[in-house]
C-alpha positions as CSV (number, residue, x, y, z in Angstrom):
1,M,31.9,125.5,81.6
2,P,32.9,122.2,83.3
3,A,35.1,122.3,86.4
4,A,38.7,121.2,86.0
5,S,40.4,119.0,88.6
6,A,43.9,118.0,89.3
7,H,46.0,116.5,92.0
8,E,47.7,118.9,94.4
9,V,51.4,119.3,93.7
10,R,53.6,119.6,96.8
11,P,57.1,118.3,96.4
12,G,59.3,116.8,99.1
13,Y,62.5,118.6,99.9
14,L,65.9,117.3,101.0
15,E,68.8,119.7,101.9
16,L,72.2,118.6,103.0
17,R,74.5,121.4,104.1
18,A,78.2,120.6,104.8
19,I,79.4,121.6,108.2
20,D,82.8,120.1,107.5
21,A,84.1,117.2,105.4
22,T,82.3,114.5,107.5
23,H,79.3,116.3,109.1
24,F,76.2,117.6,107.4
25,A,73.0,119.5,108.5
26,L,70.0,117.6,107.2
27,L,66.6,119.1,106.4
28,W,64.0,116.6,105.2
29,K,60.5,117.7,104.4
30,V,57.7,115.3,103.4
31,P,54.3,116.5,102.2
32,A,51.5,115.5,104.6
33,L,47.8,115.7,105.2
34,G,47.2,116.4,108.8
35,D,49.3,113.8,110.8
36,R,49.7,111.5,107.8
37,R,52.7,112.0,105.6
38,F,53.3,110.6,102.1
39,G,55.1,107.2,102.2
40,I,58.5,108.3,101.0
41,G,61.7,107.7,102.9
42,L,65.3,108.7,103.0
43,D,67.9,106.0,102.4
44,L,71.3,107.4,103.5
45,P,74.7,105.8,102.8
46,A,75.6,102.9,105.2
47,G,78.3,104.8,107.0
48,C,76.2,107.9,107.8
49,T,74.4,108.2,111.1
50,R,72.4,110.8,112.8
51,T,74.4,112.3,115.7
52,A,71.3,112.6,117.9
53,D,67.6,112.1,117.7
54,P,66.2,114.2,114.9
55,I,64.0,117.2,115.7
56,A,60.7,116.5,114.0
57,T,57.8,118.8,113.6
58,W,54.4,118.8,111.8
59,T,53.3,121.9,110.0
60,G,49.9,120.7,109.0
61,D,50.9,120.2,105.4
62,A,54.3,118.7,105.9
63,Y,56.5,116.5,108.2
64,V,59.8,118.4,108.8
65,E,62.9,116.8,110.2
66,H,66.2,118.5,111.2
67,A,69.2,116.4,112.1
68,T,73.0,116.4,111.9
69,L,74.6,113.5,110.0
70,A,78.1,112.1,110.7
71,C,79.5,110.4,107.6
72,P,83.1,109.3,108.4
73,D,84.0,108.9,104.8
74,G,82.1,112.0,103.6
75,L,79.5,111.9,100.8
76,D,81.7,112.1,97.7
77,G,80.8,109.2,95.5
78,E,78.0,108.0,97.8
79,T,74.4,107.4,96.9
80,I,71.4,108.9,98.7
81,A,68.0,107.5,97.6
82,I,64.5,108.6,98.1
83,T,62.4,105.4,98.6
84,G,58.7,105.1,97.7
85,L,58.6,107.7,94.9
86,T,57.2,105.3,92.4
87,A,54.1,104.8,94.5
88,T,53.3,108.6,94.6
89,V,52.7,111.5,92.3
90,I,55.2,113.8,94.1
91,D,58.7,114.7,93.3
92,V,61.5,115.6,95.7
93,L,63.7,118.6,95.3
94,V,67.3,118.1,96.5
95,R,69.8,120.8,97.4
96,V,73.4,120.1,98.4
97,V,75.3,123.0,99.8
């Protein structure tokens, strides 16, 4: 019987958790191979800024970033985009709490 082959499926993950109406906890996880992550990025609304440098770690199979966002106008009606997806075979799961 011939061997089957397929690409590995490891989705990215974005979680935004409301702290209050204008502040959000961000968890951004991008699949990686060693110290090379897939070329996807996070495009936040223009008014949103990280309140401090993000805490970034490498798990061996992912780049993981934790940060707090300040969005003075909140996120209602705003667009958050994941850039670079069309050049990959991965998807990104998004959770907003």
